[in-house]
C-alpha positions in Angstrom: -28.6 20.2 -32.4 -31.2 21.7 -30.1 -31.5 22.0 -26.3 -33.0 18.6 -26.0 -30.1 17.0 -27.8 -27.8 18.9 -25.4 -29.6 17.5 -22.4 -29.5 14.0 -23.9 -25.8 14.4 -24.5 -25.3 15.5 -20.9 -27.3 12.5 -19.6 -25.4 10.1 -21.9 -22.1 11.5 -20.7 -23.2 11.2 -17.0 -24.2 7.5 -17.6 -21.0 6.8 -19.4 -18.7 8.2 -16.6 -20.9 6.6 -13.9 -20.9 3.2 -15.6 -17.1 3.4 -16.0 -16.7 4.3 -12.4 -18.8 1.6 -10.8 -17.5 -1.0 -13.2 -13.9 -0.1 -12.2 -14.7 -0.1 -8.5 -16.6 -3.4 -8.7 -13.7 -5.0 -10.6 -11.2 -3.9 -7.9 -13.5 -5.3 -5.1 -14.1 -8.5 -7.0 -10.3 -9.2 -7.2 -10.2 -8.7 -3.4 -6.7 -7.2 -3.6 -5.3 -10.2 -5.5 -4.3 -8.2 -8.6 -2.7 -5.5 -6.4 -0.8 -8.2 -4.5 0.3 -9.6 -7.8 1.4 -6.2 -8.9 3.5 -5.9 -5.8 5.3 -9.2 -6.5 5.7 -9.7 -10.3 7.9 -6.7 -11.0 11.4 -8.0 -10.6 12.1 -8.3 -14.3 11.7 -5.4 -16.8 9.4 -7.4 -19.2 7.4 -9.0 -16.4 6.8 -5.6 -14.8 5.7 -4.3 -18.2 3.3 -7.2 -18.8 2.0 -7.1 -15.3 1.1 -3.4 -15.6 -0.5 -4.0 -19.0 -2.5 -7.0 -17.8 -3.8 -5.5 -14.6 -4.7 -2.2 -16.3 -6.6 -4.1 -19.0 -8.6 -5.9 -16.3 -9.5 -3.0 -14.0 -9.8 -0.5 -17.0 -7.8 2.3 -15.4 -4.2 3.3 -15.9 -4.7 6.1 -13.3 -5.8 3.5 -10.7 -2.7 1.3 -11.4 -0.4 4.3 -11.3 -1.8 5.4 -8.0 -1.3 1.9 -6.7 2.3 2.0 -7.9 2.9 5.4 -6.1 1.5 3.8 -2.9 3.8 0.8 -3.3 6.9 2.9 -3.9 5.9 5.2 -0.9 5.8 2.1 1.3 8.9 0.5 0.1 7.0 -2.5 -1.4 8.3 -1.6 -4.9 11.5 0.2 -6.1 11.4 3.2 -8.4 13.1 1.1 -11.1 10.3 -1.6 -10.9 7.6 1.2 -10.9 8.9 2.6 -14.3 8.2 -0.7 -16.1 4.8 -1.1 -14.6 3.8 2.4 -15.5 4.8 1.8 -19.1 2.7 -1.3 -19.2 -0.2 0.5 -17.7 -0.1 3.0 -20.6 -0.7 0.2 -23.1 -3.2 -1.6 -21.0 -5.5 1.4 -20.9 -6.1 1.2 -24.6 -8.3 -1.9 -24.1 -11.2 0.2 -23.2 -11.2 2.0 -26.6 -11.2 -1.4 -28.4 -14.3 -2.5 -26.4 -16.1 0.8 -27.1 -15.2 0.5 -30.8 -17.6 -2.4 -31.0 -20.4 0.2 -31.1 -19.2 1.1 -34.6 -19.9 -2.3 -36.1 -22.2 -1.9 -39.1 -23.4 -5.0 -40.9 -26.5 -6.8 -42.0 -25.2 -10.1 -40.8 -27.0 -11.2 -37.7 -24.0 -12.9 -36.1 -21.9 -9.8 -36.7 -24.6 -7.6 -35.2 -24.6 -9.7 -32.1 -21.2 -8.3 -31.4 -22.6 -4.8 -31.2 -23.0 -3.6 -27.6 -26.5 -2.5 -28.3 -27.3 -6.2 -28.9 -25.6 -7.9 -26.0 -25.6 -5.2 -23.2 -29.3 -5.6 -22.4 -28.6 -9.3 -21.7 -25.6 -8.3 -19.5 -27.7 -5.8 -17.7 -30.4 -8.3 -17.0 -27.9 -10.9 -15.7 -26.2 -8.2 -13.6 -29.4 -7.0 -11.9 -30.3 -10.5 -11.0 -26.9 -11.1 -9.5 -27.0 -7.8 -7.6 -30.5 -7.9 -6.2 -31.1 -11.6 -5.6 -27.7 -12.6 -4.1 -26.3 -12.1 -0.6 -22.9 -13.2 -1.7 -20.7 -10.1 -1.9 -18.6 -11.5 -4.8 -21.7 -12.3 -6.9 -23.1 -8.9 -6.2 -19.8 -7.3 -7.4 -20.0 -9.4 -10.5 -23.5 -8.1 -11.0 -22.2 -4.5 -10.5 -19.5 -5.1 -13.1 -22.0 -6.2 -15.7 -24.4 -3.3 -14.8 -21.5 -0.8 -14.9 -20.5 -2.1 -18.4 -24.0 -2.0 -19.7 -24.5 1.5 -18.3 -21.3 2.9 -19.8 -22.2 1.3 -23.2 -25.7 2.7 -23.0 -24.2 6.1 -22.2 -21.9 5.8 -25.2 -24.9 5.0 -27.5 -26.9 7.9 -26.0 -24.0 10.3 -26.6 -23.5 9.1 -30.1 -27.3 9.6 -30.8 -27.3 13.0 -29.2 -24.4 14.3 -31.2 -25.6 12.8 -34.5 -27.1 16.2 -35.5 -23.7 17.8 -35.3 -22.7 16.2 -38.5 -24.7 18.9 -40.4 -23.3 21.9 -38.4 -20.4 23.8 -40.0 -19.4 25.2 -36.6 -18.8 21.7 -35.2 -16.7 20.8 -38.3 -14.7 24.0 -38.0 -14.0 23.3 -34.3 -12.3 20.1 -35.2 -10.6 21.6 -38.1 -9.0 24.0 -35.5 -7.8 20.9 -33.6 -5.9 19.7 -36.6 -3.3 22.2 -35.4 -1.3 19.5 -33.4 -0.4 21.8 -30.5 -4.1 22.9 -30.0 -5.2 19.2 -30.3 -2.6 18.1 -27.6 -3.7 21.0 -25.3 -7.4 20.2 -25.7 -6.8 16.5 -25.0 -4.6 17.2 -22.0 -7.0 19.7 -20.4 -10.2 17.7 -20.9 -8.6 14.4 -19.6 -7.1 16.2 -16.6 -10.6 17.5 -15.7 -12.3 14.0 -15.8 -9.1 12.2 -14.7 -9.5 9.3 -17.0 -7.9 8.8 -20.4 -10.2 5.8 -21.1 -13.3 8.0 -20.5 -11.7 10.8 -22.6 -11.0 8.5 -25.5 -14.5 7.1 -25.2 -16.0 10.6 -25.5 -13.8 11.3 -28.5 -15.1 8.1 -30.1 -18.7 9.3 -29.5 -17.9 12.6 -31.2 -16.2 10.7 -34.0 -19.5 8.9 -34.7 -20.7 12.2 -36.3 -18.2 11.7 -39.1 -16.8 15.2 -38.5 -13.7 14.3 -36.6 -10.7 13.7 -38.9 -7.7 11.6 -38.0 -5.6 14.8 -38.3 -7.6 16.2 -35.3 -8.1 13.0 -33.4 -4.4 11.9 -33.2 -3.1 15.0 -31.4 -6.0 14.9 -29.0 -5.2 11.3 -28.2 -1.6 12.4 -27.5 -2.7 15.1 -25.2 -5.0 12.7 -23.3 -1.9 10.7 -22.2 -0.5 13.8 -20.5 -3.8 14.8 -18.9 -4.2 11.4 -17.2 -1.1 12.0 -15.2 -3.0 14.5 -13.0 -4.4 11.7 -10.8 -1.0 10.2 -10.0 0.5 13.7 -9.3 -2.3 14.4 -6.8 -1.8 11.0 -5.1 1.9 11.7 -4.6 1.1 14.8 -2.4 2.4 14.2 1.1 4.3 11.0 0.0 8.0 10.4 0.2 10.6 11.3 -2.4 10.5 8.0 -4.2 6.7 8.1 -4.5 6.9 11.6 -5.9 9.5 10.3 -8.4 7.1 7.5 -9.4 4.4 10.0 -10.2 7.0 12.1 -12.0 8.0 9.0 -14.1 4.3 8.8 -15.3 4.3 12.5 -16.3 7.8 12.5 -17.8 7.1 9.3 -19.8 4.0 10.7 -21.4 5.4 14.2 -21.9 8.6 13.0 -23.6 6.7 10.4 -25.7 4.2 13.0 -26.8 6.8 15.5 -27.7 8.9 13.0 -29.8 5.9 11.5 -31.6 4.2 14.8 -32.0 7.3 16.2 -33.9 7.3 13.0 -36.0 3.6 13.4 -36.7 4.0 17.1 -37.6 6.9 16.4 -40.0 5.0 13.6 -41.7 2.0 15.8 -42.0 4.1 18.6 -43.6 6.3 16.6 -45.8 4.1 13.7 -47.0 0.6 15.1 -46.5 -1.0 11.7 -46.0 -4.5 11.6 -47.4 -5.9 9.5 -44.5 -5.5 12.5 -42.1 -8.4 14.2 -43.8 -10.6 11.1 -43.5 -13.3 10.9 -40.9 -12.0 8.9 -37.9 -14.0 5.8 -37.0 -14.4 4.3 -33.6 -12.1 1.5 -34.5 -9.6 3.9 -36.1 -9.4 5.9 -32.8 -8.8 2.7 -30.8 -6.1 1.7 -33.3 -4.4 5.1 -33.1 -4.6 5.1 -29.3 -2.9 1.7 -29.1 -0.2 2.5 -31.7 0.7 5.7 -30.0 1.0 4.1 -26.5 3.0 1.2 -27.9 5.3 3.6 -29.8 5.9 5.6 -26.6 6.8 2.4 -24.7 9.1 1.2 -27.5 10.8 4.6 -27.3 11.2 4.8 -23.6 11.7 1.2 -22.4 15.4 1.0 -23.5 15.8 4.4 -21.8 14.2 3.5 -18.5 17.6 3.9 -16.7 17.9 7.4 -18.1 14.3 8.1 -17.1 15.1 7.0 -13.5 18.1 9.4 -13.4 16.0 12.2 -14.8 13.3 12.0 -12.2 15.9 11.7 -9.4 17.3 15.0 -10.7 13.8 16.5 -10.9 13.0 15.4 -7.4 16.3 15.5 -5.5 17.0 14.1 -2.1 16.7 16.4 0.9 19.4 16.9 3.4 16.8 17.2 6.2 16.5 14.8 9.0 15.1 11.3 8.4 11.3 11.3 8.8 9.5 8.8 11.0 7.8 5.7 9.4 4.3 6.1 8.2 1.8 3.6 6.7 0.3 4.5 3.3 -3.5 4.6 3.3 -3.5 3.7 -0.4 -2.3 0.2 0.4 -5.5 -0.5 2.4 -7.1 -1.2 -1.0 -4.7 -4.1 -1.3 -5.1 -6.0 2.0 -2.4 -8.6 1.5 0.2 -6.0 0.6 -1.0 -3.7 3.5 -0.7 -6.6 6.0 2.7 -7.5 4.7 3.8 -3.8 5.2 2.3 -3.9 8.8 4.4 -7.0 9.6 7.5 -5.2 8.4 6.8 -2.1 10.5 5.9 -4.2 13.5 9.2 -6.1 13.1 11.1 -2.7 13.0 9.2 -1.7 16.1 10.0 -5.0 17.9 13.7 -4.7 17.2 13.8 -1.1 18.3 11.9 -1.9 21.5 14.3 -4.7 22.4 17.4 -2.6 21.7 16.0 0.2 23.8 15.5 -2.0 26.8 19.0 -3.5 26.4 20.4 0.0 26.2 18.7 0.9 29.5 20.2 -2.3 31.1 23.6 -1.0 30.1 22.8 2.4 31.6 22.1 0.8 34.9 25.8 0.0 35.1 27.3 3.0 33.3 25.2 6.1 32.9 25.7 8.7 30.1 23.6 11.6 29.0 24.0 10.6 25.3 22.5 7.1 26.0 19.7 8.7 28.1 18.8 10.9 25.1 19.0 8.0 22.8 16.6 5.8 25.0 14.0 8.6 25.2 14.2 9.3 21.4 13.7 5.6 20.7 10.8 5.3 23.1 9.1 8.3 21.3 9.6 6.5 18.0 8.2 3.3 19.4 5.1 5.2 20.6 4.7 6.5 17.1 5.0 3.0 15.7 2.2 1.7 18.0 -0.1 4.7 17.2 0.2 4.2 13.4 0.1 0.4 13.5 -2.9 0.2 15.8 -4.9 2.8 13.7 -3.9 1.1 10.4 -4.6 -2.4 11.6 -8.1 -1.5 12.8 -8.8 0.0 9.3 -7.4 -3.1 7.7 -9.6 -5.4 9.8 -12.7 -3.7 8.2 -11.5 -4.7 4.7 -12.5 -7.9 3.0 -9.6 -10.1 4.2 -9.2 -13.9 4.7 -9.7 -15.6 8.0 -5.9 -16.2 8.3 -5.2 -12.5 7.6 -7.8 -11.5 10.1 -6.1 -13.6 12.8 -2.8 -12.1 11.9 -4.2 -8.6 12.4 -5.5 -9.6 15.9 -2.1 -11.1 16.7 -0.2 -7.9 15.6 -2.6 -5.7 17.6 -1.9 -7.7 20.7 1.8 -8.0 20.3 2.6 -4.3 19.4 1.1 -3.3 22.7 3.6 -5.5 24.6 6.6 -4.2 22.7 5.4 -0.6 23.4 5.2 -1.4 27.1 8.8 -2.9 27.0 10.0 0.4 25.7 8.1 2.2 28.6 10.0 0.0 31.1 13.2 1.0 29.4 12.5 4.6 30.2 11.5 3.7 33.8 14.9 1.9 34.3 16.6 5.0 33.0 14.7 7.2 35.4 15.7 5.0 38.3 19.3 5.3 37.4 19.0 9.1 37.1 17.2 9.3 40.5 20.0 7.2 42.2 22.6 9.5 40.6 20.7 12.8 41.6 20.3 11.6 45.2 23.8 10.3 45.4 22.5 6.8 46.3 24.5 3.6 45.8 23.9 -0.1 46.2 26.2 -2.8 47.5 28.5 -4.9 45.5 26.4 -8.0 46.3 23.3 -6.2 45.0 25.2 -5.3 41.8 26.2 -8.9 41.3 22.5 -10.0 41.7 21.5 -7.3 39.2 24.0 -8.7 36.7 22.3 -12.1 36.9 18.8 -10.9 36.4 19.9 -8.5 33.7 21.4 -11.5 31.8 18.1 -13.3 32.2 16.2 -10.3 30.9 18.6 -10.0 28.0 18.0 -13.6 27.0 14.2 -13.5 27.3 14.2 -10.4 25.1 16.2 -12.2 22.4 13.9 -15.2 22.6 10.6 -13.3 22.4 12.0 -11.1 19.5 13.2 -14.1 17.6 9.9 -16.0 18.2 8.0 -13.0 16.8 10.2 -12.4 13.8 10.4 -16.1 12.8 7.0 -17.3 14.2 9.1 -20.2 15.7 6.9 -22.1 18.2 9.9 -24.0 19.7 11.6 -20.7 20.6 8.3 -19.3 21.9 8.0 -22.3 24.2 11.3 -21.4 25.9 10.1 -17.9 27.0 7.6 -18.9 29.7 9.9 -21.1 31.7 12.5 -18.3 31.8 9.8 -15.8 32.8 9.0 -18.0 35.8 12.7 -18.1 36.8 12.8 -14.3 36.5 9.7 -14.0 38.8 11.6 -16.1 41.4 14.8 -14.1 41.0 12.8 -10.9 41.7 11.4 -12.2 44.9 14.7 -13.6 46.0 16.5 -10.3 45.3 13.8 -8.3 47.1 14.1 -10.5 50.2 17.9 -10.2 50.1 17.7 -6.5 49.9 15.3 -6.3 52.8 17.9 -8.1 54.9 20.6 -5.7 53.8 18.4 -2.8 54.8 17.8 -4.4 58.2 21.5 -4.7 58.6 22.0 -1.0 57.6 24.2 -2.1 54.7 21.8 -0.3 52.3 19.7 2.8 52.8 15.9 2.8 52.8 15.7 5.3 49.9 17.9 3.1 47.8 15.7 0.1 48.8 12.6 1.8 47.4 14.2 2.5 44.1 15.7 -1.0 44.0 12.2 -2.5 44.6 10.7 -0.5 41.7 13.6 -1.4 39.5 13.0 -5.1 40.1 9.3 -4.7 39.4 10.0 -3.1 36.0 12.4 -5.9 35.1 9.9 -8.6 36.1 7.1 -6.8 34.2 9.4 -6.7 31.1 9.6 -10.5 31.3 5.8 -10.6 31.6 5.4 -8.8 28.3 7.9 -11.1 26.7 5.7 -14.0 28.0 2.6 -12.4 26.5 4.3 -12.1 23.1 5.4 -15.8 23.1 2.1 -17.2 24.4 0.2 -15.1 21.8 2.4 -16.6 19.0 1.6 -20.1 20.3 -2.1 -19.4 20.8 -2.5 -18.1 17.2 -0.8 -21.2 15.9 -3.5 -23.3 17.6 -6.3 -20.9 16.7 -7.2 -19.8 20.2 -6.8 -16.6 22.2 -7.4 -17.7 25.8 -4.1 -16.5 27.2 -4.6 -17.6 30.8 -5.8 -21.0 29.9 -2.9 -21.6 27.6 -0.4 -20.5 30.4 -2.0 -22.9 33.0 -2.0 -25.8 30.5 1.5 -25.2 29.4 2.9 -24.9 32.9 1.1 -27.8 34.4 1.1 -30.4 31.6 4.2 -29.7 29.6 7.4 -31.8 30.3 9.1 -29.4 27.9 8.3 -26.5 30.3 9.7 -28.3 33.3 12.9 -29.2 31.5 13.5 -25.6 30.4 12.6 -24.2 33.8 15.2 -26.4 35.5 17.8 -25.4 32.9 17.2 -21.7 33.4 16.8 -22.0 37.2 20.3 -23.5 37.3 21.8 -21.0 34.8 20.5 -17.9 36.7 20.8 -19.0 40.3 21.8 -16.6 43.0 23.2 -19.5 45.0 26.5 -19.2 43.2 27.1 -15.7 44.6 
């Protein structure tokens, strides 16, 4: 093997890795997140989880990618650790499909039909179809299909190039001695683990081993330990992806590592004992491309058969290895890894937005209670909740903008717009809660009071605010248009209440029943209550608009108020319920 063969080998390796990479990326884009969404759903049963992990890995040709998805799902609460274990086991079997495809390069026959199965025969056709789809189509899905075919043709061409470049090694004693050294199982496992960790793909690592095996100098005794080591090396990607994730996500990555390490140790001991006691003759035979694919599959299936009944014990082990902290609860974050699965990412955004909405409503209600009975503990709670709600809005807005740039359906795009609008209103409701708290504190600090009649009026408008908060929250959580339609009439009643209460308070000030300083604070307090109802109205109208595929807020409000008998009936009901005339 001369310098030119070495350069050819380097070029072939580059094409092989590049082809595998672009094929995998195009496969993921082509599925448009559907496989990832499927992975997030079909994991409730142990066997379904196993088969789901197997099938998806076989399709996207990467157990590392599937495991990284799983880490992201666990980190976001989409998947439990128990579900993740079964998927990871399935992914280890699914990754062996690549080796079977690559083994087609080893077909040797004079039969024309058999030769057509060789990649060298059909990849030029795939490459030609792929380049036509990629260059002469504006449709993104067809372009991705072209990239899949081009990627596959490139990796197979790289495989053929590597095999041709290393063909001269079959006559080099040094090369043969190198693989004789790897017949020491520990050295073979170490070699396979390190090399796979560097390129971060067991599929690529097995493919390279198959290319080297084409020289006829790699025995099964050397290949099998290397294959075992490759399963450990591929865990590096998942371990890296778990950095900065929560405890359960770290545990999911640790499951991947523990599963492969335990499986490798057990079956390596069995392999070593068989080698010592029975000295099978086939271990001295030259490994074929098909033989390596068979060994790769058998090893991963044996590991799964060993560990699947022990999945409960594996879960307990990783919980011990990654114990819970006794530190304070961390604030909610949105996992960037889920952006590659838009349906799952949007579902997670809805969940976080629902948490934000509930927290916002509870914060405003808490501030209403503080108006009547102040406590420093409640004041601290309101401010802490408002900070948390600000955090919710920051992460959701940033994440939703990123999600909107992904290939998502028209309905999902409309949902993103809806969430972006609504979270702003819930955040403002929490701001008004803090404003109400500050008015209470200012009244207390200045020793100001209001009359009993003012307090009675405050009780009425507070009840109306309490109800409109419940209605807008329920309308958002359930997307119930009937409930949403009840919000705007109540908002109009609250507007009238504010004006009536302001007029009454001016009369009290004119009669010197209430001080001017208290009057200013009272006016600001009423304004914040009325604006809270405005944000509730925005939320409800946005829900109704999105249901009718329009976003003209002001037009919808005018139409609803002027033309709707339903609006008039609800308005009369609420006007009677929250009337100041009964005082």
